[in-house]
Structures are given as structure tokens and as C-alpha cells.
Backbone bond lengths (Angstrom), bond angles and torsions (degrees), N, CA, C in turn:
res aa  C-N    CA-C-N  psi(-1)  N-CA   C-N-CA  omega(-1)  CA-C   N-CA-C  phi
1 V - - - 1.468 - - 1.579 103.72 -
2 Q 1.391 114.69 136.38 1.413 128.95 -175.91 1.593 101.00 -116.81
3 L 1.315 112.79 140.15 1.422 115.64 173.21 1.620 104.79 -130.34
4 M 1.281 115.57 141.31 1.509 120.05 -178.84 1.513 106.43 -139.53
5 E 1.391 107.43 116.17 1.512 118.65 178.17 1.540 105.94 -85.41
6 S 1.214 116.89 156.31 1.432 128.31 174.05 1.492 114.63 -159.92
7 G 1.267 116.23 165.16 1.525 118.92 177.00 1.527 118.97 100.61
8 G 1.346 112.59 -4.60 1.448 112.05 179.57 1.508 112.26 -77.11
9 G 1.209 120.98 179.47 1.545 130.71 -177.63 1.471 117.22 155.67
10 L 1.296 115.46 -159.36 1.391 121.30 -176.55 1.586 110.91 -105.89
11 V 1.266 118.96 132.31 1.476 123.35 -174.75 1.487 108.00 -144.52
12 Q 1.353 115.23 148.54 1.502 118.21 -178.57 1.602 106.07 -83.36
13 A 1.265 112.33 151.42 1.495 117.99 173.52 1.528 108.06 -45.23
14 G 1.326 113.35 143.98 1.376 120.23 -174.81 1.537 123.42 78.36
15 G 1.342 111.38 -6.38 1.443 120.11 177.34 1.656 111.86 -86.94
16 S 1.383 108.72 -176.98 1.456 115.08 -176.64 1.511 107.29 -129.59
17 L 1.307 116.71 156.67 1.425 128.81 166.17 1.456 111.27 -143.23
18 R 1.402 115.10 158.37 1.365 115.38 172.92 1.461 108.24 -133.67
19 L 1.363 110.46 126.23 1.503 120.39 -178.35 1.543 110.53 -94.75
20 S 1.270 119.33 149.48 1.401 122.03 179.67 1.583 99.78 -125.41
21 C 1.314 111.20 156.52 1.495 129.49 173.17 1.484 110.30 -137.00
22 A 1.351 113.53 98.85 1.426 117.22 178.19 1.534 111.59 -92.93
23 A 1.352 115.41 133.90 1.442 118.14 179.20 1.447 113.35 -115.92
24 S 1.292 117.60 145.81 1.427 123.55 178.05 1.601 108.33 -137.91
25 G 1.275 113.72 162.85 1.475 119.65 179.89 1.615 110.78 101.84
26 N 1.444 107.76 -147.95 1.371 113.77 -169.52 1.503 108.07 -98.23
27 I 1.363 112.14 92.61 1.404 121.50 -170.46 1.694 105.42 -98.27
28 F 1.363 119.53 124.29 1.387 117.85 -178.78 1.476 112.68 -74.06
29 S 1.237 121.58 162.52 1.396 128.06 -177.76 1.514 109.19 -71.20
30 I 1.337 116.25 -28.31 1.499 124.30 179.34 1.531 101.39 -104.92
31 N 1.237 120.78 121.68 1.409 126.46 178.53 1.445 118.28 -165.49
32 V 1.257 113.40 159.72 1.594 118.77 -178.93 1.434 106.08 -132.19
33 V 1.312 118.61 128.14 1.442 128.34 170.73 1.547 109.15 -102.19
34 T 1.292 112.21 128.92 1.448 120.98 -178.96 1.555 115.38 -122.51
35 W 1.264 121.77 134.82 1.402 118.85 169.83 1.607 106.44 -102.36
36 Y 1.342 112.86 140.10 1.408 126.96 170.63 1.481 114.33 -119.74
37 R 1.226 117.16 165.63 1.474 120.94 172.34 1.497 109.12 -142.08
38 Q 1.338 112.30 154.45 1.414 115.42 174.51 1.587 109.29 -146.58
39 A 1.309 111.92 116.44 1.474 113.60 177.98 1.608 109.53 -91.54
40 P 1.302 114.50 162.74 1.561 119.17 -176.87 1.560 108.45 -57.29
41 G 1.300 113.70 128.43 1.597 114.06 176.02 1.528 110.27 85.66
42 K 1.332 122.29 -6.69 1.330 117.08 -167.35 1.640 106.04 -117.49
43 Q 1.302 112.67 168.64 1.551 116.68 173.22 1.428 111.47 -79.25
44 R 1.284 120.51 159.22 1.426 126.12 175.64 1.544 110.82 -60.28
45 E 1.252 124.22 141.84 1.361 125.76 -173.34 1.490 107.92 -123.65
46 F 1.360 117.79 145.47 1.408 123.46 176.78 1.585 105.68 -82.60
47 V 1.173 117.21 134.06 1.494 123.89 176.56 1.511 113.60 -106.79
48 A 1.369 114.92 -64.45 1.466 117.85 -179.40 1.483 113.43 -163.37
49 A 1.300 118.54 154.98 1.383 117.71 -176.93 1.525 106.17 -140.67
50 I 1.294 115.01 154.15 1.369 124.75 178.59 1.604 117.16 -140.48
51 T 1.376 121.68 127.88 1.373 117.52 -178.40 1.484 107.53 -85.50
52 D 1.508 110.14 178.83 1.407 120.96 -179.45 1.720 106.39 -63.17
53 G 1.320 116.18 -32.08 1.432 118.07 -177.54 1.583 109.10 -84.26
54 G 1.232 115.90 -4.63 1.510 111.73 176.68 1.681 110.96 100.90
55 S 1.228 123.41 5.53 1.324 129.36 178.57 1.609 108.30 -68.92
56 T 1.245 122.92 132.08 1.378 122.06 178.33 1.447 119.26 -118.94
57 N 1.236 119.24 163.90 1.436 127.86 173.03 1.473 112.98 -153.94
58 Y 1.398 118.97 143.72 1.407 121.94 -170.61 1.640 107.35 -129.32
59 G 1.264 113.13 150.57 1.406 119.38 171.30 1.580 108.67 -77.38
60 Y 1.375 117.06 150.12 1.398 122.90 -173.14 1.508 110.23 -53.46
61 S 1.249 121.56 -43.61 1.522 126.10 -167.88 1.519 109.39 -70.28
62 V 1.380 118.27 -25.59 1.383 117.17 -177.92 1.567 115.61 -107.79
63 R 1.379 112.78 -0.94 1.489 113.77 -172.02 1.596 108.07 -62.44
64 G 1.320 118.14 139.73 1.356 120.37 -176.05 1.529 122.81 84.42
65 R 1.290 112.93 -15.52 1.542 123.41 177.64 1.520 109.47 -108.33
66 F 1.295 117.47 -43.43 1.462 124.56 -172.89 1.540 109.14 -99.68
67 T 1.327 116.15 148.28 1.404 123.33 171.07 1.495 111.59 -133.50
68 I 1.335 114.65 127.20 1.497 116.83 172.77 1.520 107.56 -106.46
69 S 1.439 108.41 141.74 1.378 118.28 176.95 1.523 110.53 -147.34
70 R 1.336 118.56 172.10 1.371 120.54 176.08 1.537 114.06 -147.38
71 D 1.396 113.22 154.25 1.420 120.08 179.77 1.487 105.22 -117.82
72 N 1.232 123.14 91.98 1.545 125.28 -173.95 1.574 113.32 -58.66
73 A 1.354 113.07 -33.10 1.471 112.92 173.73 1.446 116.51 -60.44
74 K 1.269 115.35 -27.30 1.410 124.99 -173.68 1.551 110.17 -102.88
75 N 1.260 117.30 -5.06 1.469 122.50 -171.11 1.600 112.14 44.68
76 T 1.377 112.38 50.29 1.392 119.65 -176.61 1.481 109.40 -130.82
77 V 1.360 117.91 132.47 1.457 119.53 163.30 1.398 113.86 -112.41
78 Y 1.319 114.68 147.36 1.511 125.32 -174.04 1.490 108.67 -114.67
79 L 1.381 113.44 148.99 1.405 122.66 166.32 1.460 113.67 -128.98
80 Q 1.289 113.11 102.51 1.499 118.28 -178.06 1.546 107.42 -86.38
81 M 1.207 115.68 119.43 1.502 121.90 -178.08 1.552 108.21 -116.32
82 N 1.367 110.54 120.62 1.550 121.64 -179.49 1.501 104.61 -121.17
83 S 1.415 112.69 161.41 1.328 124.77 -177.18 1.488 113.96 43.91
84 L 1.285 106.71 59.44 1.502 115.33 -173.55 1.610 105.79 -78.29
85 N 1.414 110.56 145.17 1.441 112.46 171.74 1.509 110.18 -136.36
86 S 1.334 116.92 -179.97 1.495 119.20 -169.89 1.561 112.93 -62.04
87 E 1.337 117.33 -24.82 1.527 119.27 176.32 1.478 109.99 -66.97
88 D 1.358 120.83 -15.83 1.427 118.30 -177.43 1.551 115.01 -87.69
89 T 1.332 108.72 -6.63 1.492 117.34 174.02 1.551 112.94 -56.77
90 A 1.387 115.00 115.46 1.460 118.59 -179.86 1.536 108.75 -173.66
91 V 1.355 119.24 172.93 1.344 121.52 160.95 1.547 111.51 -86.27
92 Y 1.280 115.17 127.29 1.553 124.45 -177.29 1.592 106.50 -94.59
93 Y 1.169 111.22 126.73 1.586 117.81 174.31 1.532 108.67 -113.34
94 C 1.178 114.31 142.41 1.689 116.47 162.37 1.594 104.96 -110.01
95 S 1.339 103.85 150.87 1.374 121.27 -179.99 1.445 113.18 -131.03
96 L 1.303 121.27 140.50 1.398 123.13 175.76 1.517 111.07 -123.75
97 R 1.399 113.03 127.35 1.444 115.49 178.90 1.613 105.89 -110.57
98 N 1.396 113.61 113.28 1.553 119.58 165.04 1.413 111.53 -72.79
99 I 1.344 116.23 118.52 1.435 120.90 179.39 1.548 113.88 -100.05
100 G 1.216 119.50 117.06 1.515 123.98 173.09 1.474 107.91 -145.85
101 V 1.379 113.33 -153.23 1.518 121.26 167.29 1.485 108.70 -45.28
102 K 1.244 119.91 -48.17 1.373 125.66 169.86 1.527 108.32 -115.31
103 S 1.406 112.79 154.35 1.492 121.09 171.64 1.474 114.34 -100.15
104 Y 1.257 117.57 143.82 1.388 121.18 172.01 1.481 112.50 -129.66
105 D 1.327 114.05 139.53 1.571 117.08 -176.60 1.537 104.45 -117.04
106 Y 1.318 109.89 146.52 1.481 120.40 -174.59 1.639 102.40 -137.51
107 W 1.296 116.45 147.70 1.457 120.33 -177.18 1.531 104.83 -136.23
108 G 1.341 106.13 146.69 1.508 117.73 168.49 1.460 111.66 -85.84
109 Q 1.423 111.50 174.93 1.485 116.61 -175.15 1.560 116.32 -84.93
110 G 1.317 111.21 -9.01 1.565 116.87 176.79 1.581 109.99 97.01
111 T 1.372 106.50 151.06 1.462 114.12 167.60 1.451 112.54 -134.09
112 Q 1.293 117.61 137.34 1.461 119.85 -173.09 1.597 113.67 -86.78
113 V 1.338 113.95 133.91 1.446 122.22 -174.99 1.598 100.96 -120.28
114 T 1.217 116.33 120.86 1.512 121.22 175.20 1.490 111.52 -121.83
115 V 1.230 121.66 119.94 1.522 128.76 -179.37 1.501 106.43 -103.60
116 S 1.281 115.48 114.67 1.483 118.72 175.15 1.548 109.95 -92.34
117 S 1.434 112.24 135.23 1.356 114.55 179.76 1.506 116.73 -95.89
């Protein structure tokens, strides 16, 4: 499985960005895609997750501002980020967990999001 993130960039505080995570390869019918982020000098932080059935979960710091969605026909998960602030500056990674008798985790290379104040 390969994951490719895109959509990162530089945005002013209060602005919006939409990240995409395109998956290819052997994707199980039962899976979860999760966005994480990591800012310099900080631990990796959970941002949002979505199951194959569309159930979602959000980290406390992004709840109400970020929306995760997926297009299963395109094997793509999106992260719509609104009302961005400097605390959202980080490298954003998507991860896919194929769930079966065994579970397998895959990671993308990350995309940089920088919010200027």
C-alpha cells in the first residue's frame, strides 16, 4: 500500500486548506485512515480518523474546525482544515490501517502545513 499526501502549504491565520491522502495497492475492505501531525520539537498528535464506513473521530484541538471525509471510489481521504492558527503548523501525515486477521499499518511521507500569523 502506498499513501500520498498533498495539499499542504502556507496559509494565513484564519484561512483554510484541504489535505488529500491518496491510497493505492492492496486496501482491505475494513480499514481506518488517520491523520496525524507533528510540529518541531513536539510529539506526534492525533488529528482525525475515519473508518471505511465513514465513522469519524477528532482530536480535541481540531474539533469543530477540521472535517475528515473519504471518497472510497477514489481511495482518497480528505482533511478540510478551517480557521487555521499558528498552533496548526506541522507536518501532517496520513496513515492507513488494514484490518483483518492481522492488521497492517502504512504511512505517507507527510505534507507541510505552515500557518502565518
